[in-house]
N, C-alpha and C positions, 0 to 999 in steps of 0.2 A: 387305660385306653385313651383318656382325654389328653394325655401328654404325648400321644403318638403323633408325629408329624404327618404320617400317611392318613390317619383318621381325621385329623384337623383339616387337612387339605380337602379331603373328601366331603367334609361337612361344608366347607366354603363352596364346593361345587354343587352339592346336593340341595342346599337351601335355595339358591337362586333357581336351580332347575325345578325344584318342587313348586316354587312360586310361579315360574313360567308355565309349568304343566297345568297348575290350577287355573291360571288366568286364561290360557288358550283352551283348556278343556271346558271351562265355563262358557267361553265364547263359542266353541264348537257345539256345545250342548244347546245353547240358545239358537244358534243358526240352524241346527238340525231340526229343532222343534218348530222354528218359524217356517222352514222349508216344507216340513211335513204338513203343517197347518195350511200353508198357502196352496199346496197341491190339492189337499182335501177340499178346501173351500172353493177352489177354481172348478174342481170336478162337480161339487154340489151345485154351483151356480150354472155350469154348463148344462147339467141335467134339468135344473129348474127352467132355464131358458128354452130348452127343447120341448119340455111339457107345455110351457106357456105359449109356445109357437103353434101348438095344436088346438088351442081354444078358439072356437068359431061360433058365429051366430047361425042359428037354424030355427026359422019360424019364430023369430023374436025371442028365442031361448038360447042360452049359452050351453054349448056342449064341448066335451073334450075327449079326444082319443089319445091315450098315453102311448107313445111309440116305444117299442121294446128297446131301441137304442138308448133311450134316456136312462134305462136301468142297467143296461149292459156295461156302461162306462165304469161301473163300480165293481166289475168282476175282478177277483183277486184270490190268491191261494188261501187267504185267511178266512174267506167265506163270510164277509160282512153282510149283515141284514140291512135292507134299504126300505125306507118308508116314505110315503109322500101324501100330500093332501092338496086338493084343488077346490077352492070354495070362493063363492061370490060374496061381495060386501054385505049382502042382505042375509047372510048366514046359510045360504043353500049350498050343499056339498055337491060338487060335480064329479069328483073321483077321489079315491084314496081312502086312508084310514080316518074314520070320523073322530077318533080319540087322539089324533095327532096334535101335540102341543104347538099351537101356532101363536104367532105374535099378532097384535092388532094391525090391520092394514094401514100403513103410514101414508101420508099425503105426498110421498115422493117416490121416484122410481129407483132409488138406490137399494141394493139388496141388504138384508139384515142377517148377520150370523149370530148364532146363539147355541148354548148347550142346554140339553133337556133330557128327561127320562121318559122312556116309553116301554111299557110292558116289563118294567124292572131293569131295563138296559139303558146305559148312558149313550146318548147319541149327540152328534154334531149336526146342526140343521141350518138351512138358509131359507129366508122368506123373500119372495120376489113378487112384486105387484105389476100386473099388466092392465092397462086401461083399454076397455072395449067400447066402441061407438056404434050406434045403430039408430038411424032416424032421429037423431038429436038426443038419444038417450045415452048416458055414460054409465058403464058398470066397471067396477074395479075388481079384478080377479086376483086372489092371493094364491100363489103357488109355493108350497113349502115342501122341501125334500130334506130328509135326514138319513143318517147311516151310523151304524156302530163303528168303533174306532180301532178295530184290530189291525186293519191294513195301515192306518195312519201310524199306530204305535210301532208296527213292524218296519215301516219306512224310517221312522225316527231312530230306531235302534240301528238300522243298516247305515244311516248317515253318521251317527254319533260314535258308536262303539269302535268301528275300525280306526277312526282318528285318535280316540283315546288309547286304544291298544298300541298304535304306532308311537304315540308320545311316551307311553310307559316303556316300550322297547327302546326308544331313543335314550331315555334316562338310564336304563340298565346297561345299554351299550356304552354310554358316556362313563358310567361308573367303572365298567370293566376295562375300558381303554385307559381311564385315569389310573386304575390300580396297576395295569401293565406298564403304563408310562412311568409312574412313580417308582415301580420296581427297577426299571432300567435306569432312570435318571438318578436314583439314589445309590446306584452301584459305586460311583466314584467316592461318595462319602463313606460307604461301608468299607471300601478298600483302605481309606484313610484310617478308619477304626481298626481294621485288621493290622495295618502297618504299625499302629501305636501299640496294640495288644501284643504283637509278636516281638516287640523291641525288648532288649535288655534294659534294666532300669538305668544303667549308666550310658546308654546310647543316646546321645544328645544331638543327633543330626537333625536338620530341619526337614519337615514333611514336604513331599512333592505336591505342587499345586498346578502342574501343567494340565492335567486332565479334569480339573475341577471346574464347575460352572462359575461364571463371573460373580454371582451372588454369594457363593461359598468361599471364594478366595480370600476376602478380608478376614474371615474367621480363622482360616488356617494360617494366614500370614500373621495374625495376632498370636496364635499358638506358637508359631516359629519364633516370634520375637520373645515370647516368654521362655522358650527353650534356649534361645541364645543367652538371655540373662541368667538362666539357671546354669548354663554351661560355664559362663564367666564366674559365677559364684563357686561352682564345684572346682573349677580350675584353681581359683584362689585358695580354696581349702586344701587342695592337693599340694599346691606350692607351699602353703604354710606348714603342712605336715612334713614335706620333704625338707624344707629349710630348718624346721625345728629339729628333725632327726639328724640332719647334717651338723647343726650347731651342737647337738648333744654328744656327738661322737668324740670330739676332741677332749672335753673335760672328763668324760667317762674313761677314755683311754689313759689320760693322765692320772686319774684316780686309781686305775688298775695298776699302773707302774708304781705309784706311791704305796699301795697296799702290799705289793710284792716286796718292795724295799723294806717296809716295816716288818714283815714276817721273817726277814733274814737275820734279825737280831736274836742270838741264841739265849741271852739272859732274860728273855721275855717270859712273863708268867704264863702258865698254861691257859688260864681263863682268857687272858688278853689275846693269846695266839688263836684260840678258838673263835673269839669275837672277830678278829681280823679275817680269819678264813671264811666265816659266814658273810662278812662284808664283801669279801672278794667274790664269793659265789653270787651274791646279789648283784654286784657290779657287773659281772659277766652276763647275768640274765638281762640286765638293763642294756648292755651293749648289744646282745643278741636281739632284744626287742627293738632297739633303735635301728639296727641294720635291717630288720624285717620291715619296719614301718617305712624306711626309706625305699626299700625294694618294692613294697606294696604301692607306694605313691608313684613310683616309676612305672610299675605294671599297669596301674589304673589309668595313667596319663597316656599310655601307649595306644596308638591308633594304627590299624593295618595300613591305611593309606599313607601314613606319615612315617612308618618304621623305616629304618635304614636297612632295607631288605637286600639280602644277598643269598647266594647258594651256600648253605652250610651242611656239613656232614653231621647228622644227629648221632650217629654211632660213635664218631670221634669225640663229640661233646660228652656223651654218656661215659666213655672210657676215662676221660679226664676227671669227671665228677667222681667216679668210683674210686680212682686213685686218691682223690682229696679226702674222701670219706672213709678210707680203709682204716686209718688209725682210730677214728671215732667208733667204727663198727667193732674193731678189735678190742677197744677198751670196754665196750658193752658186751663182749663175747658173742657177737652176732656174725654168722657166716654170710658175708656179702659176696654174692656171685654175679656174673654177667653172662648174658646170652645176646651177643651183638652181631648184627649183619656186617659183612665186609665194608659196606658203605650204605648210607641212607641219606641221600641228598634231599633237602627241602629248602623252601624260600622262607627266610626269617631273620630275626635279630639274634646274633650269636650270644650276646651277653644275657639277654632275657631267656633264651632257650637253656643256657647253662644254669641260670637260676631256677628254671622250671624243673630240670632233672634233679638238681641239688635238693630243692625243697621236697620233692616227692620221695627221693631216696632217704633223706634225713628224717622225714616224718615217719617212714616205715621203720627205720632203725630205732628211733626214739621210742616207738610204741610197741616194739616187739620184745618179748621177754628174753632174758639171757639164755644163750644156747639156741636161739631161733635162727631162722634163715630169711634173708632178703635177697631177691633176685631182680636185677635191672635188665630188661630186654628191649632190643630195638630190632624190628622186623620190617621188611619191605615186601609188599605184595599188591599186585594189580593196581598200580598207580597210587597206592596209599602207603604211608609210613606210620607204624604203630609203635608207640613207646609205652611199656608196661612196667610197673613196679609191683612185685608180688611178695607178700610176707606171710608168715604163719603165726602172727600175733593174735590178739583177742578179736580183731575185726571191728566192724562198726555195725550196730543194729540197723536194720532196714529203715526204721522210722527216723533215724538220725542222719542218714546219708545225705539228705537234701540240705541239712543245716551245717554240715562240716565245712562247706565252702564259705560260710559267713565269717567275717573277721572276728577273732578272739573266741570263737566257739570251740570247745574242746569236748570230744566224746568221752574222754576219761580224765578224771582229776587226779589220778594216781601217778601221773608221769609229768615231769617238768616239760614245759613248752610254752609257746606264746599264743598258740591258736591261730597263727597267721599263715602257716605253711601251705595248706590247701587253698586258702583264700588268694594267696599270691599266685599259686598254680593256675587257678581258674582265670584270673585276670590276664595272665600271660597267654593262656590257651585262647581266650576270646580275642585278644589282640592279634593272634595269628589265624583267626577264623578256623580253629580246629575244634574238636569235640573231646570232652573229658567225661569219663564214667567210672563209677564205683560198682564193684560186684563182689559177691562172696566167692570164696574158693569152693569147689565141689569135692576135690580129693586132695588132701583131707579137708573135711568140712570145718576148717578153722583158718582164720586169716582173712586177707583182703587183697584184691587186685585193683589197682588204679591204672586205667588205660586212656591214652591220648592218641587220637588219630589225626594225622596231618595229610594234606595233599602232597603227593610226591613232586619234588622240584626237578 
């Protein structure tokens, strides 16, 4: 998961957001607590001032009548308890709870706020001093008011929690939008991945960069440069194979002529004659392999966009190939048949298509037992032209069908061959943007059907 671009980008987003939420949440927490404390203290002071305003002299004595409004200011759904104490500096209690925890009367008129415990309850209290004058006498009256903090705590929660919840929702929304945005923005890169995965191994065309983001284009352009270098190397290898095969054809042909001439001497010993015959067979195999390598190189180098495309009749090409292979089939005692449409026009390269039909038919004749049947068919239907070669030979096991298109792979070692026939066929089919498939025969359940589908021309 740590190597996921989506996860790593989310971490880059979440860490700053988490720090931001922590800092702003702490600030909101402190502000909410300060606001709740300030409201509570202002209410306590207002109540204390109202009570202090009711202290009066009467017959040289101080009296107080606590107004109900001084206590009603604390009314709240939380039902806080309110306590007060009014006492003179000489210790005489004028009103309120005698056990109220008071502070010593200070020598100034500023209110003092403090926390205390009363009757087992935590309270917040304020002490306010009012000086009273009468006939030259001065008395300092201490008014203390306290209350439990349920309403203060409720106000604090109402101020802080909604802000914290909104911040959490903002983070979750940012993560959701980031995930959605990354999903959409990574689609061009995923399309590049799909384009690469769907490619044939030898398809060395550059990747498209038009729809990619500016930051991703250098990466794809570097890949395209690598593909271009790889294409040059593959092309050089193909040219080498083609050139080598072409250069080998002349000396091999000359060697074939020399071997034929040597075998014409009648006074030759039988052992030498057999040796020359074996050499001639080996030479013919080398000639066949050289021709197949040359054709494979040509087929691999073929590109549909660069083919000398023209309208060709596949049925006529198949007819010519059947006539060329008639002697080979007769020599192997194979019944070579044809089921050809009157005409089957497609767009393609005539020489390569002729090589395709030849390799498919020759491969079937070579691997079919004596007395067997091979049928070449060309059919036209619904904008498609289908070429099929059917035989009643040993067939190819299902697990080996994906490998028979590999160069030099042979499903059976009992028959002479180069293992290049179907490899050449596949390259030609791909060059023409057609489809090739192998399937077993159903009736009888012996043999093989090789089918190639072309777009009709």
